[in-house]
VOGUMI-875184 format. One record per residue (C-alpha): z, x, y; residue in three letters. Coordinates in nm, 2 decimals. Example, Ala and Ser with C-alpha at 12.3 -4.5 7.8 and 13.67 -1.06 7.14 Angstrom:
<sites>
      z      x      y res
   0.78   1.23  -0.45 ala
   0.71   1.37  -0.11 ser
</sites>
This chain:
<sites>
      z      x      y res
  -0.01  -0.01   0.00 met
   0.11   0.28   0.24 phe
  -0.18   0.55   0.14 asp
  -0.33   0.53   0.48 gln
  -0.18   0.65   0.76 glu
  -0.09   0.38   1.04 ile
  -0.27   0.52   1.37 pro
  -0.01   0.56   1.63 thr
  -0.14   0.31   1.87 his
  -0.02   0.01   1.64 ile
   0.30   0.18   1.56 leu
   0.35   0.19   1.98 gln
   0.32  -0.20   2.01 gln
   0.67  -0.24   1.90 ile
   1.00   0.01   1.97 thr
   1.20   0.19   1.69 thr
   1.52  -0.06   1.83 gln
   1.27  -0.34   1.71 gln
   1.14  -0.27   1.42 ala
   1.49  -0.20   1.23 trp
   1.61  -0.51   1.36 his
   1.38  -0.73   1.27 tyr
   1.29  -0.52   0.94 thr
   0.92  -0.53   1.04 val
   0.64  -0.29   1.06 leu
   0.31  -0.31   1.25 pro
  -0.04  -0.24   1.04 tyr
  -0.35  -0.41   1.24 gln
  -0.36  -0.48   1.59 phe
  -0.68  -0.63   1.77 ser
  -0.73  -0.79   2.07 gly
  -0.42  -1.01   2.13 gln
  -0.32  -1.02   1.77 arg
  -0.06  -0.79   1.60 leu
  -0.03  -0.80   1.23 thr
   0.31  -0.67   1.09 leu
   0.47  -0.62   0.75 tyr
   0.79  -0.83   0.71 val
   1.08  -0.79   0.47 ser
   1.03  -1.05   0.21 glu
   1.42  -1.11   0.26 asp
   1.37  -1.14   0.59 asn
   1.08  -1.45   0.61 val
   1.25  -1.68   0.88 gln
   1.05  -2.02   1.03 ala
   1.09  -1.90   1.38 asn
   1.09  -1.53   1.36 leu
   0.67  -1.48   1.44 ser
   0.79  -1.74   1.75 glu
   1.06  -1.52   1.84 glu
   0.81  -1.19   1.79 leu
   0.56  -1.36   2.00 glu
   0.80  -1.44   2.34 val
   0.94  -1.05   2.27 leu
   0.59  -0.89   2.22 leu
   0.34  -1.10   2.42 gly
   0.12  -1.08   2.13 tyr
  -0.02  -1.37   1.88 his
   0.23  -1.22   1.56 ile
   0.08  -1.28   1.18 asp
   0.37  -1.14   0.93 leu
   0.31  -1.04   0.57 thr
   0.60  -1.04   0.35 pro
   0.64  -0.75   0.15 ile
   0.91  -0.59  -0.09 ala
   1.23  -0.50   0.12 thr
   1.25  -0.16  -0.02 his
   0.91  -0.05  -0.01 leu
   0.93  -0.18   0.38 leu
   1.26   0.05   0.46 lys
   1.06   0.34   0.31 glu
   0.79   0.30   0.54 ala
   1.02   0.24   0.85 leu
   1.22   0.55   0.75 ser
   0.85   0.73   0.75 lys
   0.76   0.61   1.09 tyr
   1.03   0.50   1.28 tyr
   1.27   0.82   1.17 arg
   1.62   0.62   1.13 lys
   1.84   0.90   0.96 pro
   2.07   0.77   0.66 lys
   2.23   1.10   0.52 asp
   2.56   1.23   0.68 ser
   2.41   1.55   0.79 arg
   2.19   1.33   1.05 thr
   2.46   1.08   1.14 lys
   2.35   0.91   1.48 ser
   2.48   0.57   1.62 gln
   2.23   0.32   1.71 ser
   2.11   0.32   2.05 ile
   1.99   0.06   2.32 asp
   1.68   0.26   2.40 ile
   1.60  -0.07   2.62 ser
   1.86   0.08   2.86 leu
   1.96  -0.28   2.97 lys
   2.33  -0.27   2.86 asp
   2.36   0.09   2.74 ser
   2.54   0.32   3.01 lys
   2.58   0.62   2.86 asn
   2.22   0.65   2.70 ile
   2.20   1.00   2.77 leu
   2.53   1.10   2.62 leu
   2.39   0.91   2.30 ala
   2.09   1.10   2.27 leu
   2.24   1.46   2.35 val
   2.53   1.36   2.09 gln
   2.26   1.26   1.83 glu
   2.02   1.57   1.90 ala
   2.36   1.80   1.83 lys
   2.43   1.60   1.53 asn
   2.09   1.67   1.41 leu
   2.08   2.03   1.51 gly
   1.81   2.00   1.77 ser
   1.75   2.25   2.03 ser
   1.55   2.03   2.30 asp
   1.51   1.67   2.37 ile
   1.14   1.59   2.53 his
   1.08   1.27   2.75 phe
   0.71   1.18   2.74 glu
   0.56   0.91   2.95 pro
   0.23   0.82   2.87 tyr
   0.01   0.51   3.01 glu
   0.15   0.22   2.83 glu
   0.47   0.38   2.63 lys
   0.68   0.63   2.67 ala
   0.86   0.85   2.35 arg
   1.13   1.06   2.30 ile
   1.10   1.39   2.09 arg
   1.37   1.64   1.95 met
   1.28   1.96   1.84 arg
   1.44   1.98   1.46 ile
   1.42   2.36   1.31 asp
   1.13   2.45   1.58 gly
   0.94   2.09   1.47 val
   0.92   1.84   1.75 leu
   1.03   1.47   1.54 ile
   0.94   1.18   1.74 glu
   1.25   0.99   1.75 arg
   1.20   0.67   1.98 tyr
   0.91   0.46   2.18 val
   1.03   0.29   2.43 leu
   0.90   0.07   2.71 glu
   0.71   0.25   3.00 lys
   0.92  -0.03   3.25 ala
   1.23   0.15   3.08 asp
   1.12   0.48   3.15 tyr
   1.18   0.57   3.53 pro
   1.54   0.47   3.52 ser
   1.62   0.67   3.22 leu
   1.43   0.98   3.43 thr
   1.67   0.90   3.72 asn
   1.96   0.88   3.52 lys
   1.88   1.24   3.42 ile
   1.80   1.36   3.75 lys
   2.09   1.22   3.93 ile
   2.34   1.39   3.67 gln
   2.14   1.74   3.73 ala
   2.17   1.73   4.07 asn
   1.79   1.68   4.15 leu
   1.60   1.47   4.41 asp
   1.53   1.12   4.27 ile
   1.28   1.08   4.53 ala
   1.02   1.43   4.44 glu
   0.79   1.32   4.22 lys
   0.54   1.56   4.30 arg
   0.67   1.90   4.21 leu
   0.85   2.05   3.93 pro
   1.22   2.06   3.91 gln
   1.47   2.25   3.72 asp
   1.89   2.17   3.68 gly
   2.16   2.19   3.48 arg
   2.41   1.89   3.33 ile
   2.74   1.93   3.20 phe
   2.88   1.65   2.96 leu
   3.17   1.60   2.75 gln
   3.13   1.46   2.39 asp
   3.37   1.22   2.23 ala
   3.58   1.54   2.09 asn
   3.61   1.65   2.47 gln
   3.37   1.91   2.40 lys
   3.16   2.05   2.68 gln
   2.79   2.02   2.65 leu
   2.54   2.23   2.86 asp
   2.21   2.10   2.91 ile
   1.92   2.30   3.09 arg
   1.72   2.03   3.27 val
   1.33   2.09   3.33 ser
   1.13   1.84   3.50 val
   0.75   1.84   3.49 met
   0.49   1.60   3.70 pro
   0.22   1.45   3.48 thr
  -0.06   1.21   3.47 leu
   0.17   0.94   3.39 his
   0.49   1.01   3.57 gly
   0.77   1.27   3.48 glu
   0.81   1.48   3.16 lys
   1.18   1.58   3.10 ile
   1.28   1.84   2.86 val
   1.63   1.92   2.77 leu
   1.77   2.26   2.62 arg
   2.08   2.21   2.48 leu
   2.28   2.47   2.50 leu
   2.63   2.52   2.29 ser
   2.87   2.81   2.23 asn
   2.85   2.70   1.88 glu
   2.54   2.89   1.84 ala
   2.72   3.22   1.93 ile
   2.95   3.21   1.68 gln
   2.72   3.29   1.39 ile
   2.82   3.63   1.26 glu
   2.51   3.89   1.18 leu
   2.59   3.81   0.80 ser
   2.49   3.48   0.83 ala
   2.16   3.54   1.04 leu
   1.93   3.65   0.74 gly
   2.00   4.03   0.71 phe
   1.93   4.17   0.35 asn
   2.23   4.44   0.28 asp
   2.05   4.73   0.33 asn
   1.92   4.61   0.66 asp
   2.26   4.46   0.77 leu
   2.40   4.82   0.69 ala
   2.14   5.01   0.89 ala
   2.18   4.76   1.23 tyr
   2.55   4.77   1.21 thr
   2.52   5.14   1.19 ala
   2.29   5.17   1.48 gly
   2.51   4.93   1.72 ile
   2.80   5.10   1.65 glu
   2.66   5.47   1.75 arg
   2.84   5.57   2.10 pro
   2.49   5.56   2.27 asn
   2.11   5.48   2.27 gly
   1.87   5.19   2.27 ile
   1.87   4.87   2.02 ile
   1.54   4.69   2.05 leu
   1.44   4.38   1.88 ile
   1.08   4.24   1.90 ser
   0.92   3.95   1.79 gly
   0.75   3.65   1.95 pro
   0.92   3.38   2.15 thr
   1.14   3.15   1.95 gly
   1.18   3.43   1.68 ser
   1.59   3.39   1.75 gly
   1.59   3.75   1.93 lys
   1.86   3.57   2.20 thr
   2.08   3.48   1.86 thr
   2.08   3.81   1.76 thr
   2.16   3.95   2.05 leu
   2.44   3.74   2.11 tyr
   2.60   3.78   1.76 ala
   2.55   4.16   1.83 thr
   2.75   4.13   2.17 leu
   3.03   3.93   2.01 gln
   3.06   4.15   1.73 leu
   3.11   4.46   1.98 leu
   3.28   4.23   2.24 asn
   3.68   4.38   2.30 ser
   3.92   4.44   2.57 thr
   3.84   4.83   2.55 thr
   3.48   4.82   2.67 lys
   3.29   4.71   2.96 asn
   2.98   4.50   2.88 ile
   2.75   4.38   3.11 val
   2.39   4.16   3.12 thr
   2.13   4.08   3.27 ile
   1.92   3.77   3.15 glu
   1.64   3.48   3.24 asp
   1.82   3.29   3.21 pro
   2.17   3.31   3.09 ile
   2.16   3.10   2.78 glu
   2.54   3.08   2.66 tyr
   2.87   3.22   2.85 thr
   3.04   3.47   2.68 leu
   3.42   3.53   2.74 glu
   3.50   3.90   2.85 gly
   3.12   4.00   2.92 ile
   2.99   4.00   3.25 asn
   2.67   3.84   3.29 gln
   2.40   3.85   3.56 val
   2.14   3.62   3.61 gln
   1.78   3.74   3.72 leu
   1.67   3.61   4.03 lys
   1.35   3.80   4.12 glu
   1.29   3.55   4.47 asn
   1.57   3.77   4.61 ile
   1.48   4.12   4.47 gly
   1.76   4.08   4.17 leu
   1.52   4.17   3.93 asp
   1.55   4.40   3.60 phe
   1.52   4.74   3.72 pro
   1.77   4.69   4.01 ser
   2.03   4.51   3.79 ala
   2.01   4.80   3.57 met
   2.09   5.03   3.88 arg
   2.37   4.84   3.96 thr
   2.48   4.83   3.63 phe
   2.52   5.25   3.60 leu
   2.74   5.25   3.90 arg
   3.00   4.99   3.70 gln
   3.09   5.23   3.43 asp
   2.96   5.02   3.16 pro
   2.97   5.08   2.82 asp
   2.73   4.84   2.66 ile
   2.43   4.70   2.87 ile
   2.22   4.41   2.79 met
   1.85   4.34   2.92 val
   1.69   4.05   2.84 gly
   1.33   4.16   2.79 glu
   1.18   4.50   2.87 ile
   0.86   4.38   3.05 arg
   0.72   4.68   3.24 asp
   0.79   5.05   3.29 lys
   1.03   5.01   3.51 ala
   1.25   4.82   3.33 thr
   1.20   5.06   3.02 ala
   1.28   5.38   3.26 glu
   1.60   5.24   3.37 met
   1.71   5.14   2.97 ala
   1.59   5.51   2.91 ile
   1.81   5.63   3.21 arg
   2.11   5.47   3.08 ala
   2.09   5.57   2.73 ser
   2.05   5.91   2.85 leu
   2.38   5.92   3.03 thr
   2.61   5.78   2.72 gly
   2.54   5.42   2.74 his
   2.41   5.18   2.42 val
   2.15   4.96   2.58 val
   2.04   4.63   2.39 leu
   1.74   4.43   2.46 ser
   1.40   4.26   2.35 thr
   1.01   4.36   2.35 ile
   0.68   4.16   2.22 his
   0.54   4.38   1.97 thr
   0.42   4.29   1.59 asn
   0.66   4.51   1.42 ser
   1.00   4.74   1.44 ala
   0.76   5.08   1.44 trp
   0.55   4.90   1.68 gly
   0.80   4.93   1.93 ile
   0.73   5.28   2.00 ile
   0.38   5.26   2.08 ser
   0.40   4.98   2.31 arg
   0.67   5.15   2.53 leu
   0.41   5.47   2.51 val
   0.14   5.25   2.64 asp
   0.38   5.12   2.89 met
   0.39   5.49   3.03 gly
   0.70   5.60   2.86 ile
   0.68   5.99   2.72 pro
   0.71   5.99   2.36 ala
   0.96   6.29   2.38 tyr
   1.18   6.04   2.58 leu
   1.18   5.79   2.32 leu
   1.27   6.03   2.01 ala
   1.57   6.11   2.20 asp
   1.72   5.79   2.34 thr
   1.58   5.50   2.05 leu
   1.82   5.41   1.82 asn
   1.73   5.13   1.62 thr
   1.38   4.93   1.62 ala
   1.38   4.59   1.48 val
   1.18   4.35   1.41 ala
   1.24   3.97   1.35 gln
   1.08   3.63   1.28 arg
   1.21   3.28   1.20 leu
   1.10   3.06   0.93 val
   1.19   2.70   0.82 arg
   1.35   2.66   0.48 leu
   1.27   2.42   0.21 leu
   1.45   2.08   0.17 cys
   1.69   2.10  -0.09 lys
   1.67   1.72  -0.14 thr
   1.30   1.71  -0.21 cys
   1.11   2.08  -0.28 lys
   0.91   2.06  -0.58 lys
   0.77   2.30  -0.81 thr
   0.42   2.41  -0.84 ala
   0.17   2.67  -1.03 ser
   0.15   3.00  -0.83 phe
  -0.19   3.11  -0.78 asp
  -0.25   3.43  -0.65 pro
  -0.55   3.33  -0.46 gln
  -0.31   3.15  -0.22 leu
  -0.20   3.49  -0.08 leu
  -0.39   3.67   0.19 pro
  -0.65   3.90   0.04 lys
  -0.52   4.21   0.16 his
  -0.15   4.13   0.05 tyr
  -0.02   4.29  -0.30 lys
   0.23   4.10  -0.46 leu
   0.55   4.34  -0.49 pro
   0.65   4.13  -0.79 ser
   0.49   3.87  -1.03 pro
   0.54   3.51  -0.95 val
   0.44   3.21  -1.19 thr
   0.54   2.95  -0.98 gln
   0.69   2.86  -0.65 his
   0.84   2.55  -0.42 tyr
   0.65   2.36  -0.21 val
   0.75   2.10   0.06 pro
   0.75   1.73  -0.05 asn
   0.93   1.55   0.23 gly
   1.22   1.24   0.22 cys
   1.44   1.09   0.47 glu
   1.66   1.36   0.52 asn
   1.39   1.60   0.64 cys
   1.22   1.37   0.83 phe
   0.93   1.38   0.57 tyr
   0.85   1.76   0.71 thr
   0.97   1.92   0.38 gly
   1.19   2.13   0.57 tyr
   1.55   2.13   0.64 trp
   1.71   2.47   0.87 gly
   1.60   2.79   0.93 arg
   1.63   3.16   0.85 gln
   1.56   3.46   1.02 ala
   1.37   3.77   0.84 ile
   1.41   4.07   0.98 tyr
   1.25   4.44   0.95 glu
   1.51   4.75   1.06 val
   1.48   5.13   1.14 ile
   1.72   5.36   1.20 ala
   1.52   5.64   1.40 ile
   1.69   5.95   1.25 asp
   1.60   6.34   1.33 ser
   1.29   6.30   1.12 glu
   1.18   5.99   1.23 leu
   1.25   6.14   1.58 ala
   1.03   6.42   1.52 ala
   0.73   6.21   1.44 glu
   0.79   6.00   1.75 ile
   0.76   6.36   1.96 lys
   0.43   6.43   1.80 gln
   0.34   6.08   1.89 glu
   0.24   6.03   1.54 asn
   0.27   5.62   1.47 phe
   0.14   5.63   1.09 asn
   0.44   5.65   0.91 val
   0.41   5.37   0.69 lys
   0.45   5.59   0.39 thr
   0.75   5.78   0.50 met
   0.90   5.44   0.54 leu
   0.80   5.32   0.21 gln
   0.97   5.64   0.02 asn
   1.31   5.54   0.22 arg
   1.31   5.19   0.08 gly
   1.26   5.02   0.39 ile
   1.12   4.68   0.38 lys
   0.88   4.57   0.64 asp
   0.88   4.16   0.78 leu
   0.59   4.08   0.48 ala
   0.80   4.20   0.20 asp
   1.15   4.08   0.32 asn
   0.96   3.73   0.38 ala
   0.83   3.74   0.02 phe
   1.15   3.79  -0.12 gln
   1.30   3.47   0.04 ile
   0.94   3.30  -0.07 phe
   1.01   3.43  -0.44 lys
   1.37   3.30  -0.44 ala
   1.25   2.92  -0.37 gly
   1.41   2.94   0.00 leu
   1.07   2.89   0.18 thr
   0.72   2.80   0.11 ser
   0.42   3.00   0.10 leu
   0.28   2.81   0.42 ala
   0.58   2.92   0.63 glu
   0.53   3.29   0.56 ile
   0.16   3.31   0.52 tyr
   0.11   3.44   0.88 pro
   0.35   3.71   0.80 ile
   0.20   3.81   0.54 leu
  -0.14   3.84   0.69 ala
   0.00   4.02   0.97 ser
   0.06   4.32   0.74 lys
</sites>
């Protein structure tokens, strides 16, 4: 019955609240006639008349088995049912709900969402939540209700509700039912059909994660821990946006933080506040950029310096200078591999001999989604599925693939894990850097250092993730 997908424009004819309240699912829409499946347990004489008044269309009802309809509703309107996705029913019509924003934020927090997207379109608006790096549609609401919701958000973020032509940024602080403060970063952007708003949820709970829980294998964790415990040098973490570099840095700072150390950071933006650490917000419009902040830091008697990102030669030079004068410097950089950090810095204009003397540890990082434990299923493994140039480190006969269920919103995935590649720079590798010999693949393999691809393959073989999730990592080897 539900072999074919129901088009989005049909699903948007009713809201999530209406679908679950009346236990109906639209599947045909033509002109002013809307046809809906209805639960066979909910067929009432006046139901079609009530829906016609509510929706403004001529309504046709088709009774079907209740369990089939609820299964389809869970797929298309995403009503969570398991204990990990506890969320209260939200009055998305906004007519009687004064705490709609808090309710949405609390639901997103319970789902482990990092962002909430409010998006207006020509006739409807929708609310999506980013869960495990993927946007999941949670609610569809009437376009007439959308302005009151955006105004509510803008007022709480101290933004100008009259300004609808220019982007705005703000911050909201809310308290949940447990009296915990929720820190929310707000971004408003004008679009064709209204203002799109994105809420970034920041929680200090995210920085309580220990390094051992992030995804390091034993060898990489030992190498990384040894690197950050050295009295000076630069520790650089590379990876694309959204690969979890900031979480790794914060977990590192939490481990290093003590009353005997002066730790300073320059960030853009400051995502989490850390007790006992001096954090500085980047403000380039007034001249407070990474290099100028670093110059000031060196006059502040620091032990550890964290720079949000090395973007240019000036920032890299200041990081080199800080490490040469006996400081530990933590930062991030955009490269594809751990060893690629060296060539990237040389391309910026940093002399190789300075890198050899200061680079302490090079790290590459990626995030992959983990398969849903409830619904993942096994399949025979075909080596032809791998990138042509990738050689299997060990044989595989079967693997796990995503399936999809209510628990994971029919994505097949639940949760994420970081994958690391850690290279500790010793005297032998430092000598190779001085000679600008960047082809050290054999040397690293002889030392038992696994690259990103091989570490990704290990968690794939263990049944934690799918081949589709790690394929881009394998292909880039």
